Structure formats: structure tokens, C-alpha cells
VMD Tcl script that draws the C-alpha trace (Angstrom):
set ca {
  {-77.81 40.84 10.73}
  {-77.26 42.04 13.91}
  {-74.14 40.94 15.84}
  {-74.74 38.94 19.27}
  {-73.64 40.67 22.53}
  {-69.84 40.56 23.21}
  {-71.02 39.34 26.44}
  {-72.86 36.31 25.47}
  {-70.06 35.51 23.17}
  {-67.67 35.28 25.87}
  {-69.98 33.41 27.77}
  {-70.50 30.87 25.48}
  {-66.68 30.73 24.81}
  {-65.77 30.24 28.17}
  {-68.37 27.45 28.82}
  {-66.77 25.59 25.64}
  {-63.61 26.12 26.70}
  {-64.17 24.91 30.44}
  {-65.92 21.74 28.83}
  {-62.48 21.14 26.90}
  {-60.19 21.55 29.89}
  {-63.02 19.33 31.91}
  {-62.41 16.47 29.37}
  {-58.89 16.70 29.14}
  {-58.49 16.69 32.89}
  {-61.07 13.76 33.42}
  {-59.22 11.91 30.66}
  {-56.35 11.92 33.20}
  {-57.68 11.74 36.49}
  {-60.08 8.76 35.60}
  {-57.73 6.69 34.46}
  {-54.86 7.70 36.95}
  {-52.31 8.64 34.14}
  {-51.70 12.32 33.69}
  {-49.70 11.91 30.42}
  {-52.63 13.14 28.15}
  {-51.99 16.43 29.82}
  {-49.64 17.18 27.32}
  {-52.30 17.95 24.76}
  {-53.30 20.97 26.64}
  {-49.98 22.59 26.07}
  {-49.97 21.42 22.35}
  {-53.13 22.82 21.44}
  {-52.70 26.03 23.39}
  {-49.43 26.66 21.39}
  {-50.95 26.10 18.17}
  {-52.18 29.18 17.52}
  {-49.12 31.26 18.23}
  {-47.23 30.94 15.05}
  {-50.07 31.80 12.98}
  {-50.46 35.09 15.03}
  {-47.12 35.93 15.21}
  {-46.38 35.31 11.53}
  {-49.57 37.56 10.48}
  {-48.40 40.44 12.75}
  {-45.10 40.68 10.93}
  {-46.74 40.17 7.32}
  {-45.57 42.90 4.92}
  {-48.35 44.08 2.97}
  {-46.77 47.40 1.66}
  {-47.77 46.90 -2.14}
  {-51.56 47.61 -3.08}
  {-51.67 44.55 -5.18}
  {-49.82 42.45 -2.70}
  {-53.36 41.34 -0.96}
  {-53.75 38.36 -3.24}
  {-49.98 37.05 -3.80}
  {-48.83 34.55 -1.23}
  {-46.83 35.84 1.62}
  {-44.03 33.39 2.53}
  {-44.10 34.52 6.15}
  {-48.04 33.91 6.71}
  {-47.36 30.36 4.69}
  {-44.54 29.56 7.48}
  {-46.84 30.35 10.44}
  {-49.91 28.21 9.00}
  {-47.17 25.28 8.41}
  {-45.90 25.44 11.99}
  {-49.71 25.96 13.40}
  {-50.82 22.93 11.28}
  {-47.97 21.08 12.55}
  {-48.89 21.89 16.06}
  {-52.50 20.81 15.58}
  {-51.48 17.40 13.64}
  {-49.34 16.84 16.92}
  {-51.96 17.65 19.26}
  {-54.18 14.99 17.29}
  {-51.48 12.32 16.76}
  {-50.18 12.59 20.53}
  {-53.13 10.77 21.80}
  {-53.24 8.23 19.34}
  {-49.75 7.22 19.71}
  {-50.22 6.93 23.50}
  {-53.02 4.71 22.97}
  {-51.35 2.71 20.20}
  {-48.40 2.09 22.91}
  {-50.82 1.27 25.46}
  {-49.57 4.06 27.44}
  {-53.48 5.43 27.99}
  {-56.82 3.66 27.24}
  {-58.76 4.35 24.16}
  {-61.37 6.40 26.43}
  {-58.72 8.60 27.53}
  {-57.59 8.93 23.79}
  {-61.14 10.15 22.93}
  {-61.41 12.29 25.86}
  {-58.20 14.27 25.31}
  {-58.66 14.39 21.43}
  {-62.41 15.76 21.94}
  {-61.25 18.21 24.79}
  {-57.99 19.31 22.90}
  {-60.40 20.23 19.66}
  {-62.84 22.29 21.81}
  {-59.75 24.05 23.31}
  {-58.25 25.01 20.07}
  {-61.71 25.73 18.58}
  {-62.29 28.02 21.44}
  {-59.17 29.96 20.66}
  {-59.68 30.28 17.00}
  {-63.29 31.61 17.61}
  {-62.41 34.01 20.10}
  {-59.77 35.09 17.67}
  {-62.15 35.48 14.88}
  {-65.10 36.66 16.59}
  {-62.82 39.88 18.45}
  {-60.69 40.43 15.63}
  {-60.21 44.06 14.45}
  {-60.33 44.28 10.64}
  {-58.80 47.24 9.21}
  {-61.16 49.17 6.76}
  {-59.75 52.23 4.61}
}
mol new
graphics top color blue
foreach p $ca { graphics top sphere $p radius 0.5 }
foreach p [lrange $ca 0 end-1] q [lrange $ca 1 end] { graphics top cylinder $p $q radius 0.2 }
display resetview
């Protein structure tokens, strides 16, 4: 199966990322409350622990590929914590009536688009080591 042009991948990812940021900014600007902008920071920080911990894993042994690695598991745990925080923060703000329900939905959708774009970018352009 032929792979798509890298330039078209970047254009699609940039469009989705812009749509995610647009939704988050609109959730703030339309309702004159800039607190949902915190979701951007949470979702931008979410992939960092996973990337850092995967960088520092130790696969020295030939058979260690199938066994778990505590550093990678810790990075996935912290990444999951950030993703759940990014989803729960607008829900908690809407529950306490700091933001409205439309702002909550727009903020969650925009945050998922931003996080999904970051993950898709790393999957599309990651270099795999082949021996």
C-alpha cells in the first residue's frame, strides 16, 4: 500500500489542529470566560511524559521486547493522567457553573482534536528502527 505524500499529511494535521484550537478559543471568546483555555495546556503537556519515558527506556536484552518496562509504564500512566484531567476539567467547570455546557462541549472536542493531532503526527512521522 503506497503511503501518502508527507506534505498532504502535514496539511491535514495542520487543518485539524487549527480546528481544535478554534473550538477552544471560541469556547472562551463566545461566552467571555477564558478559563477553558487551560485545556490547551493540559493537552499539550499530555504526550510529553510518554515521549520522554520512551526515550529513556532500556532495551538492552534481546528478549526484553515483550516484557514490560517500568519507565514506559510510568510515562503512559502520567500521560493518561493528563488526558483524563483534560477531559474532566471542563466537566468540573461546567458542573460548578463556571462555564456553560456549550463551552464545555466545545472545549472537550477542541482538546481531543489537539491531542489527537499530536498523537497522529508522532505516529505518521516516527522513525522505526529496523535491524
